N, C-alpha and C positions, 0 to 999 in steps of 0.2 A: 322613376322607376325603368329598368330595362323591359323592352319589350320582347315579345317572344321572337319576332322578325329579327331583331337585332341578335340575338341568341342563335338562332338558325345560321344566320350570315358569317358569324364568327366561327361556328363549328365548320362550314362548309370551305371558308377560306384558311383555315387552320391547315398547314403543311402536314402532311403524312410522314413525319419524321421521328420514330420514337425509337432511340437508340441510347442504351444505358451507358453506352461506351463514349458516348459525347459529352462528358463531363469537363465542365469549366474549371473544376477543382484540379483534375488530372492534368488537364491542358495547362494550367498554371503550374503545377509543380514540374514538368517536363521542360517548360519556358525557362525555369530558373534552375534547371539541371539538377532537381531532385528526383529520386527514384521513388520515393513515398514520402508520407506524411512524417515531420520530422518530431512529432508530437503525440504519436498514435500510442505511445505509452510512457511510463514514467522511469521505465529502465531501458537503457540504451547501450548498445555495443558490449551486453553481458556485464555490465558494470554498474555501480549503484550511484544514481544521481538525485534522487530523491532521499531528502535526508542524508547529506555528507556528513553525518557526526561520525567519524571514525572512532572517538572515545567511546561512545555507546556501544558500538558494534564489537570493541575489543574489549569490554567490560563482560558483553554478553558470551563471546567466545571463550574469554579467559574462565567464567563461570562453568561454560561446559567441559573444557579440557582439564581443569584443575578441581572440578566438583566443589567450586567455592559455594555455589548456590544450587538449589533445585528449582527454584520457581523466580521467574522473571516476569515482570508487568510493563511493558512499554504502554506509555498513554500520549495520546494526542488527539487534538479533532480531527472530524472526517476529511481526508483529503492531505494529511499531513505527511504520509508516507511510512506509515507503520507496517503495511503489508510488505512494500518494496525493503525497507529493512529487514523483515523475515525471510522474504526471499534470497535477499543477500546471504542471511545467517545460513538458511539451507543449503546452500551452494558451497559454504564453506565448511559443513559438518564433518567432524572426524569419522573415518570409516565404522568405528563401532556403533554408532548411532542408528537406529530403525526410526524412520520420520513418520509422522502422523499429523495429520492436518483436518480441521474441521471447523466449521462455524457454530458459536454456541447458540441454541435455540432455547434456553430454559429447562435444558434436561435435567431428570431426576440423577442422582448419584446412578442408579442402576441402569438408565438408559444411556449414559454417557460411559460407563464400564464396557456395555455390550457393544456400543458403537466402535470403540476401540478396538476390543478384542475381535468384531466383525471384519473390520478393516484390514487388521494386523493377519487374520487366518479365517477367510471366510468358510473354509471347508471344517474347522475345528468348530467354528460357531454352530454350524448347521447340525452338528452331532449332539449339542446339548440337549436335555431333553428339559421337561417343565420343573423337575425336582431340580436340575442343575441352574436355572434360571433363577430360583429363589435364593442361590447362594452364588449370585454372579458377580458380588464385589470380591468373594473368598476367589472365586476364580481368575478374576482379574489379577490378584494379589500373585497367584500362582503363575500366571503368564510373566509378570514381572520377574519372579524368581528365575523362571525358565530363560528367559533372556540374558541374565545374568550368569547362569552356568555355560551359555553358549558365548560369552565374552561379549554380549549387546546390550545396550542402552536404549530406552526408549525416549525419544525426545519429542514432546508434542506442542504444537501451535494451536492455541484457542483463539479463534478470530471472533471478533466481535463479542469480547468478553464482558461487556456491559449487560448481556444478556442471561448472565450466569445466574442459576438458582442458587439458594445458599445451599443446599444439599449437594448439587454439583460441584460447587466449590470446595466442599468441605472433602469431596472425594480426591481433588487436585492436591489440597493440602496433605491429606494422609499419605498420598502416593509418595510425596518428597522424601520421607524416611529419613530426615536431616541428622538422626544420631549415629548412624553407620554409613560415613561417607564411602568406604570403600563398596559398601553393599548398595549404593545408590543405582536403582535402575532406572530412575524416572526424573527427567528434567521437562520443566514446561516453560512456555512463552504464551503468556496472555496479553493479546491486543485489544484495547481497549479505548473509548472515547473517556474525556475527563469525568462524567458523570459517575462510573463506575467506581471512583475513589471513593466516594461517600459511603456506598455499600461496602466496600473491602475494609475500610477502617472500622466500621462497626462489626464485622464478621470477626475480623483477626484479634479483636480485645480479648475474644475467647479461648484464644490458643496460648500457649505459653512461650517463654521467651525465645525458646529453642526454635521453635516453629517460625517466630517472626523473623529470626534472624536468616533464615531460609529464603528469605524474599528480597530481591533486589528491584527496586523502582527505576525505571528510566523514564525520560521524557523525549518526546521527538521535538528536535529542534526545527527553527523555520531557516531558511535559506538565508545567507546575508548578501550584500549585492554582488560580490564576487562569483558566489555560487550559482545565483540567477543567470549571469551572464554564461558561467559556463554550461549551465543547463540547457540554454539556448542554442549556445555555438556547437555544443556537441552533438546537439540533435541534429544541427544544418549539415554537419560534418560527415555524420553517418548518412543522414540521408543522400547527401552528394558523393559519398564514399572518399571522400577526402581526409587526409590527415588534420588531426583538431589543432595541431600546435600550428602548422602551416595557415590554417584558417584564422587563428588568433594573431599571429605575427602581422598578416597581410589585412586583418580586420575586415575580413570578407565576410559579412553577416547579412549579405543579400537574399531573400528580397527585403530585409528589415533594414530601415537607415538607423544611422547612430542615435538619432533622437525618438527613433520607435523603440529602439533596445531600452534607453534610460527610462522611457516611458512605463514599459512592460514591467522593469524592476522596481519603479516607484507605487504603481498601481498594484501590483502582485502582494507586495508587503512580506515578502518571505514565504506565502504561502504556495506549496508547491502544486497543489491541483490547481489553484487560481493561474498560476504561471503558465501551467500547461493548457488548461483550456482557453484562455486568453490568447495564448501564441496562435492556437489553432483556429480559433474564431476570426483572428485578424486575417489569416489565411485566406479562410473561406470568402471572407467578405471582399479582399483585395481581387480574389479568383473571379468574382462575379462583375468586376469593373472591365480587367482587360487582362490578358494571359502576361502582358508586361508589366503590369503595375509594380511600382515598389509600395511596401508598407511604410507608412508614414506615421507621426504622432497622430494626426487628425485620424487616420483608420484604427488606430489603437484606440482612440477614444470613443469611437463610433461603436467598437467592438464591446468597449466596457458598459456602453449604454444597454447594449443589447445582453449582457452578460447574465445568465438566469440565477446563479449562485452568490447574489451579493450578501444575502443574510448570513449564509454557512460561511463566507470568506470573513466577514465583521466577528463573527463569534470566534473564529480561528484566530484571528490577530488579537482580540481581545484576551484570549487564554495565553496566548504567548506572552503577551505583555503582563499578565498578573502571574506568571511563573518567572518573571525577567528572564524570558530567552529570546526576546526579541530587541534589537538595538538598531538604531537609525544609521544611515550610511554604510 
């Protein structure tokens, strides 16, 4: 056991240098010509790189533009890129749409309606009295009608949809009003992990076929090998302020060597969050070694040993395979 004298000597001889600017990670990025962490986010250069399934995005946008559907559900495991797809959709919204976003926390229909109205017009909400609050669902309907009269429509993103209450889900279903396409003031996009599907299937059995047809289901697909490489390379290109295509032609993926790139692709198994986090963790480990060190397959394997979310990764890959979304190679 360490004695007190040893502890005292250690403290006395410790250099008085406390500077947060002397971060080996910052030095590492600078040494390799990077202005920032390439994997700080899953959206790079104002484009979508998580879940590059253009077909899903086109179907959602088509539903928005042409009133094909008033309710869409995007399912996928944690870290698969649901929020990134939603962010991309929001950036592409037609001007007529008023955007609302929130996380679902088991709200009742009244609570959900109140939240939407409050976010759309807090002044109007503050004027409602106790009597008004008892008919908040009707007022919510009046708000939708008012939007239509002004040539606007409401687009809602409900994040963490797995926490929907049945009552709250009914409000969303009833808001879709699929019977009158030209008068549809509401479109909703629910983001949810796979377990929500069981609740939803049970709930929608109670609705008629018209309401069921209002529903579009989409699944978040994993990266394939080319998309995994593109994600890594575009991150590096943006961080270096380089042209992505030039970097690809010259195969300048440093500090990652080619074996490290292939190891990242293999271990990631197409799960975007794993690829992002493992790339970042590899950079951190290399930075602790030397500002000049390259990231090799050995460092990737060391990072995988320290990777904290192996169980989440395993569950995601299993879901991809169960939906036949994952392909080897």
